[in-house]
mmCIF file of the C-alpha atoms, coordinates in Angstrom:
data_MODEL
# 
_entry.id   MODEL 
# 
loop_
_atom_site.group_PDB 
_atom_site.id 
_atom_site.type_symbol 
_atom_site.label_atom_id 
_atom_site.label_alt_id 
_atom_site.label_comp_id 
_atom_site.label_asym_id 
_atom_site.label_entity_id 
_atom_site.label_seq_id 
_atom_site.pdbx_PDB_ins_code 
_atom_site.Cartn_x 
_atom_site.Cartn_y 
_atom_site.Cartn_z 
_atom_site.occupancy 
_atom_site.B_iso_or_equiv 
_atom_site.pdbx_formal_charge 
_atom_site.auth_seq_id 
_atom_site.auth_comp_id 
_atom_site.auth_asym_id 
_atom_site.auth_atom_id 
_atom_site.pdbx_PDB_model_num 
ATOM 1   C CA . MET A 1 1   ? 3.571  23.698 -80.431 1.00 0.00 ? 1   MET A CA 1 
ATOM 2   C CA . PRO A 1 2   ? 6.682  25.728 -78.579 1.00 0.00 ? 2   PRO A CA 1 
ATOM 3   C CA . PHE A 1 3   ? 7.022  25.298 -74.774 1.00 0.00 ? 3   PHE A CA 1 
ATOM 4   C CA . THR A 1 4   ? 5.584  28.098 -72.837 1.00 0.00 ? 4   THR A CA 1 
ATOM 5   C CA . HIS A 1 5   ? 8.187  28.553 -70.202 1.00 0.00 ? 5   HIS A CA 1 
ATOM 6   C CA . ALA A 1 6   ? 11.498 26.972 -69.310 1.00 0.00 ? 6   ALA A CA 1 
ATOM 7   C CA . LEU A 1 7   ? 10.042 24.206 -67.206 1.00 0.00 ? 7   LEU A CA 1 
ATOM 8   C CA . ALA A 1 8   ? 8.253  22.944 -70.003 1.00 0.00 ? 8   ALA A CA 1 
ATOM 9   C CA . ASP A 1 9   ? 11.451 22.960 -72.204 1.00 0.00 ? 9   ASP A CA 1 
ATOM 10  C CA . PRO A 1 10  ? 11.782 18.992 -72.772 1.00 0.00 ? 10  PRO A CA 1 
ATOM 11  C CA . ARG A 1 11  ? 15.629 19.538 -72.063 1.00 0.00 ? 11  ARG A CA 1 
ATOM 12  C CA . VAL A 1 12  ? 14.855 21.080 -68.589 1.00 0.00 ? 12  VAL A CA 1 
ATOM 13  C CA . ALA A 1 13  ? 11.938 18.836 -67.763 1.00 0.00 ? 13  ALA A CA 1 
ATOM 14  C CA . ASP A 1 14  ? 13.664 15.565 -68.653 1.00 0.00 ? 14  ASP A CA 1 
ATOM 15  C CA . VAL A 1 15  ? 16.774 16.447 -66.392 1.00 0.00 ? 15  VAL A CA 1 
ATOM 16  C CA . ILE A 1 16  ? 14.396 17.393 -63.565 1.00 0.00 ? 16  ILE A CA 1 
ATOM 17  C CA . ASP A 1 17  ? 12.288 14.129 -63.967 1.00 0.00 ? 17  ASP A CA 1 
ATOM 18  C CA . ARG A 1 18  ? 15.606 12.210 -63.910 1.00 0.00 ? 18  ARG A CA 1 
ATOM 19  C CA . LEU A 1 19  ? 17.048 13.782 -61.026 1.00 0.00 ? 19  LEU A CA 1 
ATOM 20  C CA . PHE A 1 20  ? 13.900 13.371 -58.957 1.00 0.00 ? 20  PHE A CA 1 
ATOM 21  C CA . ALA A 1 21  ? 13.850 9.880  -59.875 1.00 0.00 ? 21  ALA A CA 1 
ATOM 22  C CA . GLY A 1 22  ? 17.357 9.305  -58.760 1.00 0.00 ? 22  GLY A CA 1 
ATOM 23  C CA . ALA A 1 23  ? 16.362 11.020 -55.354 1.00 0.00 ? 23  ALA A CA 1 
ATOM 24  C CA . GLN A 1 24  ? 13.571 8.221  -54.712 1.00 0.00 ? 24  GLN A CA 1 
ATOM 25  C CA . HIS A 1 25  ? 16.468 6.122  -53.908 1.00 0.00 ? 25  HIS A CA 1 
ATOM 26  C CA . ASP A 1 26  ? 17.615 8.522  -51.116 1.00 0.00 ? 26  ASP A CA 1 
ATOM 27  C CA . GLU A 1 27  ? 16.895 6.015  -48.398 1.00 0.00 ? 27  GLU A CA 1 
ATOM 28  C CA . ALA A 1 28  ? 18.613 3.225  -49.846 1.00 0.00 ? 28  ALA A CA 1 
ATOM 29  C CA . ALA A 1 29  ? 21.772 5.451  -50.393 1.00 0.00 ? 29  ALA A CA 1 
ATOM 30  C CA . ALA A 1 30  ? 21.797 6.662  -46.996 1.00 0.00 ? 30  ALA A CA 1 
ATOM 31  C CA . ALA A 1 31  ? 21.511 3.520  -45.632 1.00 0.00 ? 31  ALA A CA 1 
ATOM 32  C CA . ARG A 1 32  ? 24.748 2.559  -47.544 1.00 0.00 ? 32  ARG A CA 1 
ATOM 33  C CA . VAL A 1 33  ? 26.657 5.115  -45.705 1.00 0.00 ? 33  VAL A CA 1 
ATOM 34  C CA . GLU A 1 34  ? 28.559 4.202  -42.269 1.00 0.00 ? 34  GLU A CA 1 
ATOM 35  C CA . LEU A 1 35  ? 28.222 7.276  -40.483 1.00 0.00 ? 35  LEU A CA 1 
ATOM 36  C CA . PRO A 1 36  ? 30.882 8.127  -38.039 1.00 0.00 ? 36  PRO A CA 1 
ATOM 37  C CA . GLU A 1 37  ? 29.895 8.203  -34.263 1.00 0.00 ? 37  GLU A CA 1 
ATOM 38  C CA . GLY A 1 38  ? 28.767 11.810 -33.459 1.00 0.00 ? 38  GLY A CA 1 
ATOM 39  C CA . PHE A 1 39  ? 28.014 12.580 -37.210 1.00 0.00 ? 39  PHE A CA 1 
ATOM 40  C CA . GLU A 1 40  ? 26.226 15.782 -36.256 1.00 0.00 ? 40  GLU A CA 1 
ATOM 41  C CA . ARG A 1 41  ? 29.324 17.046 -34.831 1.00 0.00 ? 41  ARG A CA 1 
ATOM 42  C CA . THR A 1 42  ? 31.470 16.458 -37.588 1.00 0.00 ? 42  THR A CA 1 
ATOM 43  C CA . THR A 1 43  ? 32.686 19.138 -40.125 1.00 0.00 ? 43  THR A CA 1 
ATOM 44  C CA . SER A 1 44  ? 30.290 20.372 -42.898 1.00 0.00 ? 44  SER A CA 1 
ATOM 45  C CA . GLN A 1 45  ? 32.934 18.921 -45.446 1.00 0.00 ? 45  GLN A CA 1 
ATOM 46  C CA . GLN A 1 46  ? 32.703 15.661 -43.616 1.00 0.00 ? 46  GLN A CA 1 
ATOM 47  C CA . ARG A 1 47  ? 29.163 15.452 -43.917 1.00 0.00 ? 47  ARG A CA 1 
ATOM 48  C CA . ALA A 1 48  ? 29.084 16.415 -47.394 1.00 0.00 ? 48  ALA A CA 1 
ATOM 49  C CA . ASP A 1 49  ? 31.644 13.678 -48.417 1.00 0.00 ? 49  ASP A CA 1 
ATOM 50  C CA . ALA A 1 50  ? 29.728 11.042 -46.308 1.00 0.00 ? 50  ALA A CA 1 
ATOM 51  C CA . LEU A 1 51  ? 26.470 11.959 -48.231 1.00 0.00 ? 51  LEU A CA 1 
ATOM 52  C CA . ALA A 1 52  ? 27.489 12.438 -51.543 1.00 0.00 ? 52  ALA A CA 1 
ATOM 53  C CA . GLU A 1 53  ? 25.238 10.062 -52.908 1.00 0.00 ? 53  GLU A CA 1 
ATOM 54  C CA . VAL A 1 54  ? 22.289 11.163 -51.447 1.00 0.00 ? 54  VAL A CA 1 
ATOM 55  C CA . TYR A 1 55  ? 20.291 13.930 -53.206 1.00 0.00 ? 55  TYR A CA 1 
ATOM 56  C CA . MET A 1 56  ? 18.208 15.499 -50.283 1.00 0.00 ? 56  MET A CA 1 
ATOM 57  C CA . PRO A 1 57  ? 16.210 17.565 -52.760 1.00 0.00 ? 57  PRO A CA 1 
ATOM 58  C CA . ILE A 1 58  ? 13.383 19.922 -52.548 1.00 0.00 ? 58  ILE A CA 1 
ATOM 59  C CA . SER A 1 59  ? 9.740  18.564 -53.398 1.00 0.00 ? 59  SER A CA 1 
ATOM 60  C CA . ALA A 1 60  ? 8.474  18.979 -57.008 1.00 0.00 ? 60  ALA A CA 1 
ATOM 61  C CA . ASP A 1 61  ? 5.727  21.489 -55.547 1.00 0.00 ? 61  ASP A CA 1 
ATOM 62  C CA . GLY A 1 62  ? 8.710  23.433 -53.707 1.00 0.00 ? 62  GLY A CA 1 
ATOM 63  C CA . GLY A 1 63  ? 10.429 23.717 -57.140 1.00 0.00 ? 63  GLY A CA 1 
ATOM 64  C CA . ARG A 1 64  ? 7.548  25.056 -58.757 1.00 0.00 ? 64  ARG A CA 1 
ATOM 65  C CA . LEU A 1 65  ? 7.062  27.651 -55.772 1.00 0.00 ? 65  LEU A CA 1 
ATOM 66  C CA . LEU A 1 66  ? 10.659 28.842 -56.012 1.00 0.00 ? 66  LEU A CA 1 
ATOM 67  C CA . TYR A 1 67  ? 10.217 29.285 -59.737 1.00 0.00 ? 67  TYR A CA 1 
ATOM 68  C CA . ASN A 1 68  ? 7.207  31.362 -59.465 1.00 0.00 ? 68  ASN A CA 1 
ATOM 69  C CA . LEU A 1 69  ? 8.854  33.474 -56.653 1.00 0.00 ? 69  LEU A CA 1 
ATOM 70  C CA . VAL A 1 70  ? 11.745 34.172 -58.887 1.00 0.00 ? 70  VAL A CA 1 
ATOM 71  C CA . ARG A 1 71  ? 9.763  34.896 -61.900 1.00 0.00 ? 71  ARG A CA 1 
ATOM 72  C CA . ALA A 1 72  ? 7.472  37.390 -59.599 1.00 0.00 ? 72  ALA A CA 1 
ATOM 73  C CA . THR A 1 73  ? 10.383 39.108 -58.052 1.00 0.00 ? 73  THR A CA 1 
ATOM 74  C CA . ARG A 1 74  ? 12.715 39.114 -60.964 1.00 0.00 ? 74  ARG A CA 1 
ATOM 75  C CA . PRO A 1 75  ? 16.164 39.337 -58.997 1.00 0.00 ? 75  PRO A CA 1 
ATOM 76  C CA . ALA A 1 76  ? 19.162 40.374 -60.636 1.00 0.00 ? 76  ALA A CA 1 
ATOM 77  C CA . THR A 1 77  ? 21.123 37.773 -58.400 1.00 0.00 ? 77  THR A CA 1 
ATOM 78  C CA . VAL A 1 78  ? 19.844 34.731 -56.911 1.00 0.00 ? 78  VAL A CA 1 
ATOM 79  C CA . VAL A 1 79  ? 22.068 33.103 -54.317 1.00 0.00 ? 79  VAL A CA 1 
ATOM 80  C CA . GLU A 1 80  ? 21.679 29.555 -53.279 1.00 0.00 ? 80  GLU A CA 1 
ATOM 81  C CA . PHE A 1 81  ? 23.063 27.940 -50.452 1.00 0.00 ? 81  PHE A CA 1 
ATOM 82  C CA . GLY A 1 82  ? 23.359 24.021 -51.124 1.00 0.00 ? 82  GLY A CA 1 
ATOM 83  C CA . THR A 1 83  ? 23.378 22.761 -54.807 1.00 0.00 ? 83  THR A CA 1 
ATOM 84  C CA . SER A 1 84  ? 23.403 19.130 -54.306 1.00 0.00 ? 84  SER A CA 1 
ATOM 85  C CA . PHE A 1 85  ? 22.462 17.464 -57.499 1.00 0.00 ? 85  PHE A CA 1 
ATOM 86  C CA . GLY A 1 86  ? 20.868 20.745 -58.952 1.00 0.00 ? 86  GLY A CA 1 
ATOM 87  C CA . ILE A 1 87  ? 17.253 20.141 -58.706 1.00 0.00 ? 87  ILE A CA 1 
ATOM 88  C CA . SER A 1 88  ? 16.358 23.529 -56.823 1.00 0.00 ? 88  SER A CA 1 
ATOM 89  C CA . THR A 1 89  ? 19.151 25.152 -58.886 1.00 0.00 ? 89  THR A CA 1 
ATOM 90  C CA . LEU A 1 90  ? 17.468 24.244 -62.240 1.00 0.00 ? 90  LEU A CA 1 
ATOM 91  C CA . HIS A 1 91  ? 14.125 25.525 -60.891 1.00 0.00 ? 91  HIS A CA 1 
ATOM 92  C CA . LEU A 1 92  ? 15.937 28.937 -59.984 1.00 0.00 ? 92  LEU A CA 1 
ATOM 93  C CA . ALA A 1 93  ? 17.809 29.208 -63.346 1.00 0.00 ? 93  ALA A CA 1 
ATOM 94  C CA . ALA A 1 94  ? 14.580 28.280 -65.277 1.00 0.00 ? 94  ALA A CA 1 
ATOM 95  C CA . ALA A 1 95  ? 13.005 31.243 -63.951 1.00 0.00 ? 95  ALA A CA 1 
ATOM 96  C CA . VAL A 1 96  ? 15.883 33.595 -64.307 1.00 0.00 ? 96  VAL A CA 1 
ATOM 97  C CA . ARG A 1 97  ? 15.869 32.313 -68.019 1.00 0.00 ? 97  ARG A CA 1 
ATOM 98  C CA . ASP A 1 98  ? 12.159 33.237 -68.459 1.00 0.00 ? 98  ASP A CA 1 
ATOM 99  C CA . ASN A 1 99  ? 12.727 36.676 -66.913 1.00 0.00 ? 99  ASN A CA 1 
ATOM 100 C CA . GLY A 1 100 ? 15.166 37.342 -69.322 1.00 0.00 ? 100 GLY A CA 1 
ATOM 101 C CA . THR A 1 101 ? 17.768 38.769 -67.023 1.00 0.00 ? 101 THR A CA 1 
ATOM 102 C CA . GLY A 1 102 ? 19.670 37.730 -63.840 1.00 0.00 ? 102 GLY A CA 1 
ATOM 103 C CA . ARG A 1 103 ? 21.990 34.951 -62.672 1.00 0.00 ? 103 ARG A CA 1 
ATOM 104 C CA . VAL A 1 104 ? 22.213 32.157 -59.990 1.00 0.00 ? 104 VAL A CA 1 
ATOM 105 C CA . ILE A 1 105 ? 25.099 31.640 -57.621 1.00 0.00 ? 105 ILE A CA 1 
ATOM 106 C CA . THR A 1 106 ? 25.040 28.608 -55.831 1.00 0.00 ? 106 THR A CA 1 
ATOM 107 C CA . THR A 1 107 ? 27.407 26.843 -53.347 1.00 0.00 ? 107 THR A CA 1 
ATOM 108 C CA . GLU A 1 108 ? 28.573 23.171 -52.953 1.00 0.00 ? 108 GLU A CA 1 
ATOM 109 C CA . LEU A 1 109 ? 30.967 21.202 -50.770 1.00 0.00 ? 109 LEU A CA 1 
ATOM 110 C CA . SER A 1 110 ? 30.836 17.892 -52.488 1.00 0.00 ? 110 SER A CA 1 
ATOM 111 C CA . LYS A 1 111 ? 33.123 17.766 -55.577 1.00 0.00 ? 111 LYS A CA 1 
ATOM 112 C CA . ASP A 1 112 ? 31.084 14.730 -56.994 1.00 0.00 ? 112 ASP A CA 1 
ATOM 113 C CA . LYS A 1 113 ? 27.912 16.642 -56.579 1.00 0.00 ? 113 LYS A CA 1 
ATOM 114 C CA . ILE A 1 114 ? 29.316 19.698 -58.361 1.00 0.00 ? 114 ILE A CA 1 
ATOM 115 C CA . ALA A 1 115 ? 30.524 17.636 -61.322 1.00 0.00 ? 115 ALA A CA 1 
ATOM 116 C CA . ALA A 1 116 ? 26.984 15.728 -61.557 1.00 0.00 ? 116 ALA A CA 1 
ATOM 117 C CA . ALA A 1 117 ? 25.134 19.080 -61.203 1.00 0.00 ? 117 ALA A CA 1 
ATOM 118 C CA . GLY A 1 118 ? 27.289 20.771 -63.884 1.00 0.00 ? 118 GLY A CA 1 
ATOM 119 C CA . ARG A 1 119 ? 26.419 17.937 -66.373 1.00 0.00 ? 119 ARG A CA 1 
ATOM 120 C CA . ALA A 1 120 ? 23.002 18.436 -65.448 1.00 0.00 ? 120 ALA A CA 1 
ATOM 121 C CA . PHE A 1 121 ? 22.884 22.123 -66.108 1.00 0.00 ? 121 PHE A CA 1 
ATOM 122 C CA . ALA A 1 122 ? 24.756 21.836 -69.252 1.00 0.00 ? 122 ALA A CA 1 
ATOM 123 C CA . GLU A 1 123 ? 22.364 19.248 -70.450 1.00 0.00 ? 123 GLU A CA 1 
ATOM 124 C CA . ALA A 1 124 ? 19.224 21.425 -69.310 1.00 0.00 ? 124 ALA A CA 1 
ATOM 125 C CA . GLY A 1 125 ? 20.909 24.272 -71.528 1.00 0.00 ? 125 GLY A CA 1 
ATOM 126 C CA . LEU A 1 126 ? 20.833 26.414 -68.259 1.00 0.00 ? 126 LEU A CA 1 
ATOM 127 C CA . ASP A 1 127 ? 24.471 26.254 -67.265 1.00 0.00 ? 127 ASP A CA 1 
ATOM 128 C CA . ASP A 1 128 ? 25.190 29.750 -68.841 1.00 0.00 ? 128 ASP A CA 1 
ATOM 129 C CA . LEU A 1 129 ? 23.248 31.052 -65.932 1.00 0.00 ? 129 LEU A CA 1 
ATOM 130 C CA . ILE A 1 130 ? 24.631 29.312 -63.102 1.00 0.00 ? 130 ILE A CA 1 
ATOM 131 C CA . THR A 1 131 ? 27.898 29.630 -61.199 1.00 0.00 ? 131 THR A CA 1 
ATOM 132 C CA . VAL A 1 132 ? 28.722 26.982 -58.886 1.00 0.00 ? 132 VAL A CA 1 
ATOM 133 C CA . LEU A 1 133 ? 31.108 28.069 -55.914 1.00 0.00 ? 133 LEU A CA 1 
ATOM 134 C CA . GLU A 1 134 ? 33.048 25.079 -54.520 1.00 0.00 ? 134 GLU A CA 1 
ATOM 135 C CA . GLY A 1 135 ? 33.855 25.078 -50.917 1.00 0.00 ? 135 GLY A CA 1 
ATOM 136 C CA . ASP A 1 136 ? 32.377 26.310 -47.683 1.00 0.00 ? 136 ASP A CA 1 
ATOM 137 C CA . ALA A 1 137 ? 29.672 28.997 -48.279 1.00 0.00 ? 137 ALA A CA 1 
ATOM 138 C CA . LEU A 1 138 ? 30.666 31.004 -45.313 1.00 0.00 ? 138 LEU A CA 1 
ATOM 139 C CA . ASP A 1 139 ? 33.892 31.444 -47.388 1.00 0.00 ? 139 ASP A CA 1 
ATOM 140 C CA . THR A 1 140 ? 32.974 31.605 -51.050 1.00 0.00 ? 140 THR A CA 1 
ATOM 141 C CA . LEU A 1 141 ? 29.854 33.744 -50.475 1.00 0.00 ? 141 LEU A CA 1 
ATOM 142 C CA . ALA A 1 142 ? 31.975 36.342 -48.636 1.00 0.00 ? 142 ALA A CA 1 
ATOM 143 C CA . GLY A 1 143 ? 33.684 37.090 -51.870 1.00 0.00 ? 143 GLY A CA 1 
ATOM 144 C CA . VAL A 1 144 ? 30.530 37.501 -54.114 1.00 0.00 ? 144 VAL A CA 1 
ATOM 145 C CA . GLU A 1 145 ? 30.232 41.335 -54.654 1.00 0.00 ? 145 GLU A CA 1 
ATOM 146 C CA . GLY A 1 146 ? 26.991 43.152 -55.196 1.00 0.00 ? 146 GLY A CA 1 
ATOM 147 C CA . THR A 1 147 ? 23.331 42.526 -53.645 1.00 0.00 ? 147 THR A CA 1 
ATOM 148 C CA . ALA A 1 148 ? 21.663 39.218 -53.094 1.00 0.00 ? 148 ALA A CA 1 
ATOM 149 C CA . ASP A 1 149 ? 18.277 39.699 -54.492 1.00 0.00 ? 149 ASP A CA 1 
ATOM 150 C CA . PHE A 1 150 ? 16.723 36.411 -53.898 1.00 0.00 ? 150 PHE A CA 1 
ATOM 151 C CA . VAL A 1 151 ? 18.053 33.682 -51.477 1.00 0.00 ? 151 VAL A CA 1 
ATOM 152 C CA . LEU A 1 152 ? 17.357 29.990 -51.025 1.00 0.00 ? 152 LEU A CA 1 
ATOM 153 C CA . LEU A 1 153 ? 19.036 28.542 -47.945 1.00 0.00 ? 153 LEU A CA 1 
ATOM 154 C CA . ASP A 1 154 ? 18.830 24.629 -48.317 1.00 0.00 ? 154 ASP A CA 1 
ATOM 155 C CA . GLY A 1 155 ? 22.194 23.543 -47.161 1.00 0.00 ? 155 GLY A CA 1 
ATOM 156 C CA . TRP A 1 156 ? 23.102 22.066 -43.789 1.00 0.00 ? 156 TRP A CA 1 
ATOM 157 C CA . LYS A 1 157 ? 20.437 23.616 -41.519 1.00 0.00 ? 157 LYS A CA 1 
ATOM 158 C CA . ASP A 1 158 ? 22.688 24.475 -38.721 1.00 0.00 ? 158 ASP A CA 1 
ATOM 159 C CA . LEU A 1 159 ? 24.560 26.951 -41.047 1.00 0.00 ? 159 LEU A CA 1 
ATOM 160 C CA . CYS A 1 160 ? 21.324 28.546 -42.552 1.00 0.00 ? 160 CYS A CA 1 
ATOM 161 C CA . LEU A 1 161 ? 21.497 31.351 -39.898 1.00 0.00 ? 161 LEU A CA 1 
ATOM 162 C CA . PRO A 1 162 ? 25.195 32.025 -40.257 1.00 0.00 ? 162 PRO A CA 1 
ATOM 163 C CA . VAL A 1 163 ? 24.885 32.178 -44.069 1.00 0.00 ? 163 VAL A CA 1 
ATOM 164 C CA . LEU A 1 164 ? 21.862 34.563 -43.651 1.00 0.00 ? 164 LEU A CA 1 
ATOM 165 C CA . ARG A 1 165 ? 23.845 36.669 -41.476 1.00 0.00 ? 165 ARG A CA 1 
ATOM 166 C CA . LEU A 1 166 ? 26.690 36.922 -43.870 1.00 0.00 ? 166 LEU A CA 1 
ATOM 167 C CA . LEU A 1 167 ? 24.291 38.004 -46.617 1.00 0.00 ? 167 LEU A CA 1 
ATOM 168 C CA . GLU A 1 168 ? 22.049 40.314 -44.555 1.00 0.00 ? 168 GLU A CA 1 
ATOM 169 C CA . SER A 1 169 ? 24.029 43.496 -45.381 1.00 0.00 ? 169 SER A CA 1 
ATOM 170 C CA . ARG A 1 170 ? 23.405 42.760 -49.196 1.00 0.00 ? 170 ARG A CA 1 
ATOM 171 C CA . LEU A 1 171 ? 19.542 42.285 -48.683 1.00 0.00 ? 171 LEU A CA 1 
ATOM 172 C CA . GLY A 1 172 ? 17.543 44.970 -49.916 1.00 0.00 ? 172 GLY A CA 1 
ATOM 173 C CA . PRO A 1 173 ? 14.104 45.972 -48.594 1.00 0.00 ? 173 PRO A CA 1 
ATOM 174 C CA . GLY A 1 174 ? 11.512 43.444 -50.442 1.00 0.00 ? 174 GLY A CA 1 
ATOM 175 C CA . THR A 1 175 ? 14.153 40.706 -50.705 1.00 0.00 ? 175 THR A CA 1 
ATOM 176 C CA . LEU A 1 176 ? 12.767 37.268 -50.263 1.00 0.00 ? 176 LEU A CA 1 
ATOM 177 C CA . VAL A 1 177 ? 14.650 34.509 -48.246 1.00 0.00 ? 177 VAL A CA 1 
ATOM 178 C CA . VAL A 1 178 ? 13.421 30.867 -48.255 1.00 0.00 ? 178 VAL A CA 1 
ATOM 179 C CA . ALA A 1 179 ? 14.631 28.069 -46.247 1.00 0.00 ? 179 ALA A CA 1 
ATOM 180 C CA . ASP A 1 180 ? 13.492 24.710 -46.961 1.00 0.00 ? 180 ASP A CA 1 
ATOM 181 C CA . ASP A 1 181 ? 12.579 21.771 -44.183 1.00 0.00 ? 181 ASP A CA 1 
ATOM 182 C CA . VAL A 1 182 ? 11.134 23.950 -41.507 1.00 0.00 ? 182 VAL A CA 1 
ATOM 183 C CA . ASP A 1 183 ? 10.322 20.703 -39.499 1.00 0.00 ? 183 ASP A CA 1 
ATOM 184 C CA . LEU A 1 184 ? 14.070 19.983 -38.810 1.00 0.00 ? 184 LEU A CA 1 
ATOM 185 C CA . ASP A 1 185 ? 15.218 20.791 -35.449 1.00 0.00 ? 185 ASP A CA 1 
ATOM 186 C CA . SER A 1 186 ? 18.396 22.176 -36.409 1.00 0.00 ? 186 SER A CA 1 
ATOM 187 C CA . LEU A 1 187 ? 16.503 24.911 -38.347 1.00 0.00 ? 187 LEU A CA 1 
ATOM 188 C CA . LYS A 1 188 ? 15.145 26.300 -35.237 1.00 0.00 ? 188 LYS A CA 1 
ATOM 189 C CA . PRO A 1 189 ? 17.613 29.067 -34.585 1.00 0.00 ? 189 PRO A CA 1 
ATOM 190 C CA . TYR A 1 190 ? 17.225 30.326 -38.064 1.00 0.00 ? 190 TYR A CA 1 
ATOM 191 C CA . LEU A 1 191 ? 13.549 30.379 -37.737 1.00 0.00 ? 191 LEU A CA 1 
ATOM 192 C CA . ASP A 1 192 ? 13.468 31.916 -34.498 1.00 0.00 ? 192 ASP A CA 1 
ATOM 193 C CA . HIS A 1 193 ? 15.635 34.687 -36.253 1.00 0.00 ? 193 HIS A CA 1 
ATOM 194 C CA . VAL A 1 194 ? 13.314 35.421 -39.130 1.00 0.00 ? 194 VAL A CA 1 
ATOM 195 C CA . ARG A 1 195 ? 10.262 35.007 -37.284 1.00 0.00 ? 195 ARG A CA 1 
ATOM 196 C CA . ASP A 1 196 ? 11.216 37.789 -34.653 1.00 0.00 ? 196 ASP A CA 1 
ATOM 197 C CA . PRO A 1 197 ? 10.030 41.018 -36.263 1.00 0.00 ? 197 PRO A CA 1 
ATOM 198 C CA . ALA A 1 198 ? 12.896 42.842 -34.319 1.00 0.00 ? 198 ALA A CA 1 
ATOM 199 C CA . ASN A 1 199 ? 15.279 41.138 -36.716 1.00 0.00 ? 199 ASN A CA 1 
ATOM 200 C CA . GLY A 1 200 ? 13.880 42.810 -39.802 1.00 0.00 ? 200 GLY A CA 1 
ATOM 201 C CA . TYR A 1 201 ? 11.711 40.132 -41.556 1.00 0.00 ? 201 TYR A CA 1 
ATOM 202 C CA . GLN A 1 202 ? 8.126  39.320 -42.178 1.00 0.00 ? 202 GLN A CA 1 
ATOM 203 C CA . SER A 1 203 ? 8.095  35.556 -42.388 1.00 0.00 ? 203 SER A CA 1 
ATOM 204 C CA . VAL A 1 204 ? 5.431  32.973 -43.339 1.00 0.00 ? 204 VAL A CA 1 
ATOM 205 C CA . THR A 1 205 ? 5.535  29.149 -43.517 1.00 0.00 ? 205 THR A CA 1 
ATOM 206 C CA . PHE A 1 206 ? 4.300  27.683 -46.801 1.00 0.00 ? 206 PHE A CA 1 
ATOM 207 C CA . PRO A 1 207 ? 3.100  24.178 -46.582 1.00 0.00 ? 207 PRO A CA 1 
ATOM 208 C CA . VAL A 1 208 ? 5.071  22.163 -49.096 1.00 0.00 ? 208 VAL A CA 1 
ATOM 209 C CA . GLU A 1 209 ? 6.558  18.919 -48.141 1.00 0.00 ? 209 GLU A CA 1 
ATOM 210 C CA . ASP A 1 210 ? 8.474  19.523 -44.971 1.00 0.00 ? 210 ASP A CA 1 
ATOM 211 C CA . GLY A 1 211 ? 7.541  23.087 -45.194 1.00 0.00 ? 211 GLY A CA 1 
ATOM 212 C CA . MET A 1 212 ? 9.293  26.376 -46.565 1.00 0.00 ? 212 MET A CA 1 
ATOM 213 C CA . GLU A 1 213 ? 9.776  29.505 -44.739 1.00 0.00 ? 213 GLU A CA 1 
ATOM 214 C CA . ILE A 1 214 ? 9.375  32.548 -46.874 1.00 0.00 ? 214 ILE A CA 1 
ATOM 215 C CA . SER A 1 215 ? 10.944 35.725 -45.172 1.00 0.00 ? 215 SER A CA 1 
ATOM 216 C CA . CYS A 1 216 ? 10.609 39.190 -46.754 1.00 0.00 ? 216 CYS A CA 1 
ATOM 217 C CA . ARG A 1 217 ? 13.510 41.503 -45.708 1.00 0.00 ? 217 ARG A CA 1 
ATOM 218 C CA . LEU A 1 218 ? 11.740 44.839 -44.307 1.00 0.00 ? 218 LEU A CA 1 
# 
């Protein structure tokens, strides 16, 4: 029996399952890292290099939620801040594949993660839909032309608001912006921004794992 959607494609499902299995060792991987004093004040690149073995993924339910949102909204361009090993990117690209139109532009600082994610995208057969921008998202996304029709913010939480501000002029009415891990203190400036109606959003927290904030551009 043929699979009914891209997430059920054995190539995609096997890769996602393997990546989630790898992510189960995040605590052990993080424990092996010798973090410098004042780690929270280091640069984004230093943080990315230090945690190059740590997946820091969305949850399985979060992935399925992203898939459904992209299927429903049919964005021409999905923009993701924070590829990591590509779990969230695969869910986004699977939805784009099933929509029959669109592309995924994603960003990552770690060269090791970019290489690993690229292999995963090719193995899943979704690499033709995904462009990975290497480097600081505030630089790389500034050079992307056109609208951002769906946005996932799952990189360093202290940068989610600056990245959103960079993209805001390209968000049309009805565009969804999703941020993961609402329980983290470092995401508070972002949450304060999207939860204030004066800033042009209607926002709601969706209870998956550490919470996803789904904000509609008004």
